[in-house]
N, C-alpha and C positions, 0 to 999 in steps of 0.2 A: 416194655415191662409198665403194668400199671401202676399208679402213684399210689402209695401206702402211706398212711400217717400211724406212728406208734406214739401213745401218749398215756398217761395216768388215766385209770378209771375215774369217772364222776357220778353225781345222781343223775339220773336220766338214762344211763347205761343199761339198765336192766333187760328192757324189752328186746334191744339188740343182742346183747350177752345171751340173753334164754336162747335165742333163735338159734345162735351159734350151738349152744348145748344140745338144742332138739336136732339140729342138721349134722351133729356127731355122735348122736345117743344111742346108735346101733353099733356098739363097740367099734367106734371111729367113723362108721359108714351113716348114712342120712337114717334118722331115726324117726322122721316124721309119718311115715305111713304107720308106725307102731303106738304113736301116741296122739292120734285124732281126738279122742276123747278128752285129753288133758296136754296141749302142746307144752305147757310150762313146769309140766310134773319134775322131770330133772332138773331145770335150772334153780326151783326154789331149794333144792340141795348143794347143789354144786357151784351155784355163781351167786345168788342173791345174799347169803350172809357174808361171803368174802367182800365184795363190793361193800356191804353196810358196815363190816367190822374190823376188816383188814385193808383199807384203803392203800395203806402206804407199800402194799405188796401186791396191789392189782393194776394189770396193764390193759389197756385196750388197743387191737388193731384195726383200723378201718378203712377204707378206700370209698370210691365214687358210689359204690352200693351201699355204703352203711358200714357197720362192725362186722367184722369178718373173722376175728381172733381174739382171745384173751389169754392172760397167764396169772394166775392167782396163787397167792400163797399164806399161811397162816405160821407167824412167828414162833407160836408154841401151841401145839395142837392141842394139848389138854386143858389149858386155859381157853383156846377157842371154843373146843366141844363144850365145855361147861356153859360158855356165853349161849352158844346156839341151843344146848338145851333149855337154860331159864328163860331164854328171852326169843327166840325163834321157832322152837319146834312146838311149844303149846299152841301159837297161832295157826301153824298148819294141822296140827290134829284137830283143833276146832272146825277148821274150815272143810277138812276133808277127813270123813269117819274112816276108821278101821273096815277094810273090805270085808266082806261075809260069804259064806259058801266055801266051794271046794278051791285052795288056792290053784288047783291045776286048771280051773278056768278062768281065772282073773286074766283081765288084759294087763299089757306091760304098765299102764298108768297106775292101776290098782296096785301092782306089786310094788311100786315105787311109793305110794299112798300107806302101803303097810309099812314102808321104812321109814315115814314120818313117825310112825307109832312104836316101831321097834328097830330104833336107830344101832349101827354098826359104829362104834367108835374106836376100833382097833388101831392101836399103834404098832408097829414092830420095835422090837429091841435091837441094840442097847439103846433106850428112849433118850438118855442124857446125851447120846453123840447124834442122834437124829430127831431132836425134838420139833422141827419146822417142818410142814408138809405142803406141796405145790400141786398145782393142777393146770393143764393147757389144752386149749382147742383151738383149732384152726379149720375154717371152710377150705375146701378143695381149692378155690381159687386164690386163697393166700399161701398155698403150700408151695413148696420147692424154691421159695425165694430166701431162705436163710433166716425168716423171721421166727420161726420156732426157737433155734437156737439162741438168737438174740434176744428172744423175751425170756426165756430162761435163764440165760446169764446175767439179765438185768435185774430179774426178782432175786438170784441168789447173792447177787452182789449186794443188792439192798439187806439183805438177810445177814451177810457176812459182815457189813458197817456196824450191824447192831449186835455183832458180838455171838451171832447163832454157829453152833460149832457143824452143823449138819441139817440135812433135810430129806424127806422119804415123799415118797407118792404110791398110789396103787395103781397096777395094770391088770385091766380084765384079761384072764387067759385067752381070750376070742380075739382080742384085739391084737394081732400078731404084728402088724406092721410097726406098732410104738414101740416094740423092745429094741428093735435096732437103732431108733433115734435116742432112746433113753441110754443106750450103750455107747453111742458116741459122745454123749454129754459127759460120761465118766459115772453113770450109775450102775451098782451093783446089785445083786439080789440079797435082800434080807429075810424074807419070809415067804411062805405060800400059805394060803387059806383057802380050805374047800378044794374039792376034786376037780380033775380035768374033765370036761372042758370050760367048766361053770364057775371056776374058781377065780382069785385073785393073786397075782405076784407083788409083793411088797418092794421097791426099790430103795436103796439110800445113796446119797453122795456127801461126802465131807466137803465141808466148805472152807 
């Protein structure tokens, strides 16, 4: 088995973690072919602000090849999204204009750029029971060794120690493989947003 190191995230991890986000950015599969015009498009939403604003709940997995996974969390989603709105999103909008023309012709990167301008801050109810949220991605070479469960449990333990009653996460309906993983971790469905097959299922777990 290759040697892996699990550690806290630190400044300088962004490039490697953004790469993991890209390589899992096609509903768990390799997103690189779809984001050639902007490989960091997804990472700016799903990785960067967590490392910057929630370092106590950010774990990095690495091996000899570099960063190969991460688990991220926000202790209070509404507080996190408020800071994202005030401090993070304005920079994205200034750097990446809202795409124009027919959205049906946008690249995937342009779709993500539109999310910079029109963010989705949905939080499933009951919010008071599941205020935290989580996010995890592992490259293929890091899968199958138990690190996904270990990383999620470590982040949830940290949230529990801070008095958080529960956490939620969103899973794209197209990412079928992920549902079994979260089910084994004890997550249960809270809400569905959008139609099949392009919607999102929100899952929650009491801590």
